[in-house]
C-alpha positions in Angstrom: -64.2 -1.8 56.7 -65.9 -3.8 54.3 -65.4 -1.3 51.2 -61.3 -1.1 52.5 -61.4 -4.5 52.0 -63.3 -4.7 48.9 -60.8 -2.1 47.5 -57.6 -3.7 48.9 -59.0 -7.0 46.4 -59.6 -4.6 43.6 -56.3 -3.2 43.5 -54.8 -6.7 44.0 -56.7 -8.1 41.3 -55.8 -4.8 38.9 -51.9 -5.5 40.0 -51.9 -9.2 39.3 -53.9 -8.3 36.0 -51.3 -5.6 34.5 -48.4 -8.0 35.7 -50.3 -10.8 33.1 -50.9 -8.3 30.5 -46.9 -7.3 30.4 -46.1 -10.7 29.9 -48.8 -11.4 27.4 -47.9 -8.8 25.8 -44.1 -9.7 25.8 -44.8 -13.3 25.0 -46.5 -12.0 21.8 -44.0 -9.7 20.8 -41.5 -12.4 20.9 -44.0 -14.6 19.0 -44.5 -12.6 16.2 -41.5 -13.7 14.8 -40.9 -17.7 14.6 -38.9 -20.8 13.8 -39.5 -24.3 12.9 -37.5 -27.0 12.3 -38.9 -29.8 10.6 -36.6 -32.5 8.2 -34.0 -30.9 8.2 -35.9 -27.6 6.7 -35.4 -24.3 9.0 -38.6 -21.8 8.0 -38.7 -18.5 9.7 -42.2 -17.1 9.7 -43.8 -13.9 11.0 -43.5 -10.1 11.1 -40.5 -7.9 12.1 -37.1 -9.4 13.5 -35.8 -12.8 13.7 -34.4 -13.0 17.5 -31.4 -13.7 18.2 -31.8 -17.2 19.4 -28.6 -19.3 18.3 -29.8 -22.7 19.3 -31.0 -23.9 16.3 -30.1 -27.2 15.2 -27.0 -27.4 13.0 -28.2 -30.3 11.1 -30.4 -28.2 8.8 -29.9 -28.1 5.0 -32.1 -25.8 4.0 -33.7 -22.2 5.3 -36.9 -20.3 4.3 -36.8 -16.6 5.1 -40.4 -15.7 4.9 -42.7 -12.4 3.6 -43.0 -10.1 7.0 -39.3 -11.2 8.3 -37.5 -7.8 8.1 -33.7 -8.4 9.7 -31.7 -11.4 10.6 -29.5 -11.0 13.4 -26.0 -11.7 14.0 -24.8 -15.4 14.1 -28.0 -16.1 12.6 -27.4 -19.4 10.8 -23.3 -19.3 11.1 -21.4 -23.0 12.3 -24.6 -24.7 10.3 -22.4 -26.3 8.5 -24.7 -28.8 6.5 -27.1 -25.7 5.5 -26.5 -25.7 1.4 -29.7 -23.7 0.1 -31.4 -20.2 1.5 -33.9 -18.3 0.4 -34.4 -14.7 1.8 -37.8 -12.8 1.4 -38.0 -9.2 -0.3 -39.1 -7.8 3.2 -35.8 -8.6 4.6 -34.3 -5.3 5.2 -30.8 -6.1 7.1 -28.8 -9.2 7.9 -26.8 -9.1 10.9 -22.6 -10.0 11.2 -21.6 -13.1 10.5 -25.0 -14.1 9.9 -24.2 -17.2 7.1 -20.4 -17.8 8.6 -19.1 -21.5 8.2 -22.5 -22.9 6.6 -22.1 -24.8 3.1 -24.1 -22.4 1.0 -22.8 -23.1 -3.0 -24.7 -19.7 -3.9 -26.9 -16.9 -2.5 -29.7 -14.7 -3.3 -29.7 -11.3 -1.1 -33.1 -9.4 -2.7 -32.2 -5.6 -3.4 -34.6 -4.9 -0.1 -31.5 -5.7 2.0 -30.0 -2.1 3.0 -27.5 -2.7 5.3 -25.3 -6.8 5.8 -23.3 -7.0 8.7 -19.3 -8.0 8.3 -18.3 -11.0 7.8 -21.9 -12.0 6.2 -21.0 -15.1 4.1 -17.2 -15.5 6.2 -15.7 -19.0 5.5 -17.9 -20.5 3.1 -15.1 -22.7 1.6 -18.1 -23.9 -1.4 -19.4 -20.8 -2.1 -19.1 -19.9 -6.0 -21.6 -17.7 -6.7 -23.4 -14.5 -4.8 -26.4 -12.3 -6.5 -26.5 -9.0 -3.6 -27.4 -5.3 -4.2 -24.9 -3.2 -5.3 -25.8 -0.1 -3.2 -26.2 -2.1 0.0 -24.3 -0.4 3.3 -21.4 -2.7 4.4 -21.3 -2.4 8.3 -19.1 -3.0 11.5 -21.7 -3.2 14.4 -23.1 -0.1 14.8 -20.3 1.9 12.8 -20.3 1.7 8.8 -17.1 3.5 8.6 -15.1 0.5 9.4 -16.4 -2.5 8.1 -14.6 -5.1 7.0 -14.2 -8.0 4.3 -17.6 -9.8 3.6 -16.0 -12.9 2.0 -13.0 -14.9 2.7 -10.0 -13.8 0.1 -9.3 -17.4 -0.4 -12.8 -18.6 -1.3 -13.6 -19.6 -4.6 -16.2 -17.1 -5.3 -16.6 -17.6 -9.0 -18.9 -14.7 -9.4 -21.0 -11.9 -7.5 -23.9 -10.6 -9.6 -25.1 -6.8 -8.7 -28.8 -6.4 -8.9 -28.7 -3.0 -8.5 -26.7 0.1 -9.2 -23.4 0.1 -7.7 -21.6 2.1 -5.2 -18.1 1.6 -5.8 -17.3 2.1 -2.4 -18.5 -1.6 -1.4 -16.2 -2.5 -4.0 -13.2 -3.6 -1.7 -15.2 -6.0 0.5 -16.3 -8.0 -2.6 -14.0 -11.0 -3.4 -14.6 -12.8 -6.8 -12.9 -13.3 -10.1 -16.1 -11.6 -11.8 -18.1 -8.8 -10.9 -21.2 -8.5 -13.2 -23.0 -5.5 -12.9 -26.7 -4.6 -13.1 -27.8 -3.8 -16.9 -29.5 -0.9 -15.5 -26.5 0.4 -13.9 -26.0 4.2 -14.9 -21.8 4.4 -14.5 -20.4 1.0 -14.8 -20.5 -2.1 -17.4 -19.0 -5.5 -17.2 -16.9 -7.1 -19.8 -15.9 -10.6 -19.2 -16.3 -10.1 -15.6 -14.0 -6.7 -15.5 -15.6 -3.8 -14.3 -15.5 -0.8 -16.9 -17.4 2.8 -17.3 -20.7 2.5 -19.3 -19.0 3.3 -22.5 -16.5 0.6 -21.9 -13.9 3.1 -22.9 -11.8 3.6 -19.4 -11.3 0.2 -16.8 -12.1 0.9 -13.6 -11.7 -2.1 -11.5 -10.3 -5.6 -11.9 -11.5 -8.6 -8.9 -9.3 -9.2 -6.5 -9.4 -12.9 -7.6 -8.3 -12.7 -10.8 -4.7 -13.8 -11.4 -4.9 -12.7 -15.9 -6.8 -9.7 -16.6 -7.4 -9.6 -20.6 -8.4 -5.9 -21.2 -11.8 -5.9 -23.3 -10.5 -4.3 -27.3 -12.3 -0.7 -27.2 -11.3 0.3 -23.9 -9.0 3.1 -24.0 -7.9 4.0 -20.7 -5.8 1.9 -18.4 -6.2 3.1 -14.8 -3.9 1.7 -12.4 -6.5 2.0 -9.8 -8.2 -1.2 -11.2 -5.5 -3.3 -10.2 -4.3 -1.1 -6.7 -8.1 -0.5 -4.9 -7.9 -0.6 -1.4 -8.9 -4.0 0.3 -9.8 -4.6 3.9 -9.5 -8.1 5.7 -10.6 -8.1 9.1 -9.6 -4.5 9.8 -6.0 -5.4 7.7 -5.7 -3.2 4.6 -4.3 -4.9 1.6 -4.0 -4.0 -2.1 -7.4 -5.6 -4.1 -5.3 -7.8 -6.9 -2.7 -9.8 -4.8 -3.1 -12.5 -7.4 -2.5 -11.0 -10.4 -0.2 -11.8 -12.4 -0.6 -10.9 -16.0 -3.1 -8.4 -18.3 -3.3 -7.9 -22.0 -3.9 -4.9 -22.7 -5.4 -4.2 -26.6 -4.4 -2.3 -29.3 -7.0 0.5 -28.3 -5.0 1.3 -25.0 -4.0 5.0 -25.3 -3.4 6.0 -21.9 -2.2 5.1 -18.3 -4.3 6.8 -15.8 -2.9 7.1 -12.1 -5.6 9.1 -10.4 -9.1 8.0 -12.4 -11.6 5.9 -10.1 -10.5 6.7 -6.8 -12.3 6.3 -3.5 -12.4 7.4 -0.1 -10.5 4.9 0.8 -7.4 5.3 -1.5 -5.2 3.0 -2.9 -2.6 0.4 -1.7 0.7 0.7 -4.0 1.6 -2.6 -5.7 5.0 -1.4 -6.2 5.6 -0.8 -2.4 4.0 -4.0 -1.4 6.3 -6.1 -3.6 9.6 -3.9 -3.6 11.5 -6.8 -1.2 10.6 -9.2 -4.4 12.4 -9.1 -7.6 10.0 -12.2 -8.7 7.3 -10.1 -7.8 5.9 -8.2 -10.5 2.7 -8.0 -13.0 3.6 -8.7 -16.3 2.2 -6.7 -19.5 0.8 -8.2 -23.2 0.8 -4.7 -25.3 -1.0 -4.5 -28.6 0.0 -1.1 -28.9 3.6 -0.6 -29.8 3.5 2.9 -30.4 2.4 3.4 -27.0 4.5 6.9 -25.6 7.2 6.2 -22.9 5.9 8.6 -20.9 3.0 5.9 -20.3 5.1 2.7 -20.8 7.6 3.8 -18.2 4.3 3.9 -15.3 3.9 0.0 -16.0 7.1 -0.3 -14.4 6.8 2.5 -11.3 3.8 1.2 -10.5 3.9 -2.7 -10.8 7.6 -3.3 -10.6 7.1 -5.0 -14.4 11.0 -5.2 -15.3 12.1 -2.5 -18.0 14.1 -5.2 -20.2 10.4 -7.1 -20.4 8.8 -3.9 -21.5 11.5 -3.5 -23.9 10.5 -6.5 -25.9 6.6 -5.7 -26.1 7.4 -2.0 -27.1 11.1 -1.7 -28.8 10.4 1.9 -30.4 10.3 3.8 -27.1 13.7 2.1 -26.1 16.8 3.8 -26.7 20.2 2.6 -27.8 22.7 0.6 -25.8 20.4 -2.5 -25.5 23.0 -5.0 -27.1 25.1 -3.9 -24.3 22.8 -4.6 -21.8 22.0 -0.8 -21.1 18.3 0.2 -21.4 17.6 3.2 -21.9 14.4 5.5 -23.0 14.6 6.7 -26.6 16.8 9.9 -26.0 19.3 7.6 -24.4 20.1 10.3 -21.2 18.7 8.0 -18.4 20.0 4.4 -17.8 17.0 2.5 -16.3 18.6 -1.0 -15.9 21.5 -3.4 -16.5 20.7 -6.8 -17.9 24.4 -7.3 -19.4 26.6 -10.0 -18.1 30.0 -8.0 -18.0 31.5 -7.2 -14.5 33.4 -4.8 -16.2 31.3 -1.7 -17.2 31.9 1.6 -18.7 28.6 3.6 -19.2 28.5 5.3 -22.4 28.3 8.8 -23.0 25.3 11.0 -23.0 23.5 9.2 -20.0 22.9 12.1 -17.2 21.2 9.6 -15.0 21.8 6.6 -13.1 17.6 5.2 -12.7 16.7 3.7 -9.2 18.2 0.0 -8.8 20.0 0.2 -12.2 23.0 -2.1 -11.2 21.6 -3.0 -7.3 22.9 -6.6 -6.6 24.7 -7.3 -9.6 27.9 -8.9 -9.7 29.4 -5.9 -11.0 33.6 -5.5 -10.3 34.1 -2.0 -11.7 32.3 0.9 -13.3 33.5 4.0 -15.0 31.0 6.8 -14.7 31.1 9.4 -18.1 31.6 13.2 -17.6 28.1 14.3 -18.0 26.5 12.1 -15.9 24.7 14.1 -12.9 22.5 12.0 -10.9 23.4 8.6 -9.3 19.6 7.1 -8.0 18.4 5.3 -5.0 20.1 2.3 -4.6 21.7 2.2 -7.9 24.7 0.3 -6.8 23.6 -1.6 -3.6 24.2 -4.4 -2.9 27.1 -5.0 -5.2 29.7 -7.0 -3.1 32.0 -6.8 -5.8 32.5 -3.6 -6.1 35.9 -2.3 -4.7 36.2 1.2 -5.4 34.7 3.8 -7.9 35.5 7.4 -9.0 32.8 10.1 -9.3 32.6 12.6 -11.9 32.7 16.1 -11.0 29.5 16.7 -13.2 27.8 14.5 -10.6 25.8 16.5 -8.5 23.6 14.6 -6.5 23.6 11.4 -5.0 20.6 9.7 -3.9 19.7 7.4 -0.8 21.7 4.2 -0.4 23.2 4.8 -3.9 26.1 3.0 -2.5 24.9 0.9 0.3 25.9 -2.4 1.6 28.8 -2.6 -0.9 30.5 -4.3 2.0 34.1 -4.4 -0.1 33.8 -1.1 -1.5 36.8 0.8 0.3 37.9 4.0 -2.2 35.7 6.5 -3.3 37.1 9.1 -5.1 35.3 12.5 -5.8 36.2 14.6 -8.9 34.1 17.6 -8.0 32.1 18.5 -4.9 28.2 17.6 -5.1 25.3 19.5 -3.5 23.1 17.0 -2.3 24.8 13.6 -1.0 21.8 11.7 0.6 22.4 9.8 4.0 23.7 6.8 4.1 24.7 7.4 0.6 27.7 5.2 1.3 26.4 3.4 4.2 28.6 0.3 4.6 31.3 1.7 3.2 34.9 2.5 5.7 36.5 5.1 3.9 36.1 7.7 1.2 39.8 9.4 -0.6 39.7 12.2 -2.9 42.8 13.2 -4.8 45.1 16.6 -4.1 44.9 18.6 -0.8 42.5 18.3 2.3 41.4 22.1 1.3 39.8 20.3 -1.9 38.1 17.5 0.2 34.3 17.0 1.0 32.2 15.0 3.9 29.0 15.4 5.3 27.3 14.5 8.6 23.8 13.4 9.6 21.4 13.1 12.7 21.4 9.8 13.5 19.9 9.6 17.0 17.9 12.1 19.2 17.7 11.8 22.8 15.2 14.0 25.0 16.5 15.6 28.3 15.0 16.5 31.4 15.0 19.9 30.3 11.9 21.0 28.3 12.8 21.3 24.5 16.7 20.1 25.4 18.4 17.4 23.5 21.1 15.0 23.3 22.1 14.2 19.3 24.4 11.3 17.9 26.1 12.4 14.7 28.1 10.6 12.1 29.7 11.8 9.1 31.4 10.0 6.4 35.0 9.3 6.7 37.8 10.6 4.6 41.5 8.9 4.3 43.3 11.4 4.8 41.3 14.0 7.5 42.5 13.8 11.0 39.0 15.0 12.3 36.5 17.1 11.6 34.3 20.1 12.7 30.7 20.3 12.8 28.2 23.5 13.1 25.0 23.3 14.4 22.4 26.1 13.5 18.7 27.4 13.7 19.5 29.8 10.3 21.4 28.5 6.9 23.2 31.5 7.3 25.0 30.2 10.4 25.8 32.8 12.4 27.5 33.4 15.4 24.6 33.7 17.8 22.6 30.9 16.1 25.7 28.2 15.8 27.0 25.1 17.7 30.6 24.6 16.8 31.8 20.6 17.5 34.7 18.9 17.2 34.6 15.7 15.7 37.3 12.6 16.3 38.7 10.3 13.7 35.8 7.8 13.6 33.5 10.4 12.0 31.1 9.9 15.5 29.7 12.6 18.0 27.4 12.8 20.6 26.5 16.7 20.8 24.8 17.4 24.3 22.3 20.0 25.3 21.3 20.8 22.1 18.5 23.6 22.2 16.1 22.2 19.0 13.8 25.0 17.2 11.8 25.0 14.5 14.5 24.5 11.9 17.7 22.8 12.4 20.9 23.1 9.8 23.7 21.1 9.9 27.3 21.3 8.0 30.8 20.0 8.5 34.2 20.2 7.1 37.2 17.7 7.8 40.8 18.7 8.9 43.9 17.5 8.8 46.5 18.2 11.5 50.5 19.7 10.9 51.7 19.5 14.0 49.0 21.5 15.9 47.9 23.8 13.1 44.7 22.1 11.3 43.7 22.4 7.7 40.3 22.4 6.7 38.9 21.4 3.8 35.3 22.4 2.3 32.2 22.7 4.4 29.2 20.7 3.2 25.9 22.7 1.5 23.6 23.6 4.2 21.8 20.3 5.3 18.3 21.1 6.3 17.4 18.6 9.1 17.5 15.5 7.1 15.4 13.2 9.1 12.5 15.5 10.5 13.8 15.5 14.0 13.5 19.1 14.7 9.7 18.9 14.0 8.9 15.5 15.8 9.9 17.3 19.0 
């Protein structure tokens, strides 16, 4: 009995000792890194990871991370509004998300020992002007390194980010500053006046996102558009890197405009697409090389919306005749790029075979005469010309692009001298009727599939079509087929009324969808038909979507 009691006591003592040991070990582990605050100075010391206790005094003005500390947790000092100075030991390997967010830091040095940074480490540091950090650090979003977000506010005043190790170009999108200075030992890149170049200085790689003006270094031979259009990311929302850039100065040494080089896995964000709605939003160029070829000069317009008339002043030798009358053309004079004249009545010169995108868009044009020999009218070429009332399309015109005459609300008469093979949908959107010379047999229209609704039956749909109305037409015949030959077995025929609209029900949509339409005129009960359109292959891709 006594022995049993002794065993019970020993067991209890062992259990109590084990429990105490666990408590002791836990306390010891947590105590490996400690934080002390004295006279506004916060000192983090010990060995291992700093704890995630964020209950620090918000009045601290200085932080010292001592040697031995290996990591800082998320929001370690976030919201310490009076924190102006921090020293981080070389033992630190990772810094958690938002660690210094909303602090009063003016500058910070992140040692090369740091291999991982959480997202938004320096977010909302409104007085931060200088950052020294590794160039090959991994930026991570939580545990996912593939979806990081911006490190420094886009509207922050960071003047310079100095990289203390070789740059991994993938992280450039997270660096917001006026100047990026790479390490002198970087094997791939060099910095000149805060811009990033290849090591030999011959190719421009990146312009930092807070730049408003960039002067490219003399000796640089290649201006890469990705230097401006590099993709950025702000809290998960992609944007174009150089949002505020207004002016670029190209030295005489520039020979090539390259649109493909220095890409990263994040790709690019198109300046032209992001700023297409605002005519005043473009990048202006000063070009010292007056012999730059047309193929290079034209890329500046296409990429950065730089007006042709501005480029013409910079490199007049590559532009063609007609400038005195307001016609801007390349040197061979075959393409009308832009009309910048003030006349409301315009006769386009002979020799022009193509009218470029937006050439007359939103102008005060009242009348226009096209030359015979014109082959193509580009997208939005005459869009929103509200005073334009009539046009005659020459027989030579073969292509009329999307929205070429859209929103011309007073355009009531369009006369075709021939039959274009390719008239894009909504080329004349907003016009009332089209009149053509001769009998109905010579007349031509087209139709588009405007809306598609599913039915209860699998792969069966109801489609709404509309066509460009002809003044002399009493109606239209629409055919829909799964083959370009429009055989009887593959074709369904529908009558379309004079208003040019038709809902076609119970359409079985195959992989390929073709449509064509022709107008007709009634003489009693007899129909006289005009010309079929060319077989139009599913312009909107509805069949593919289904």
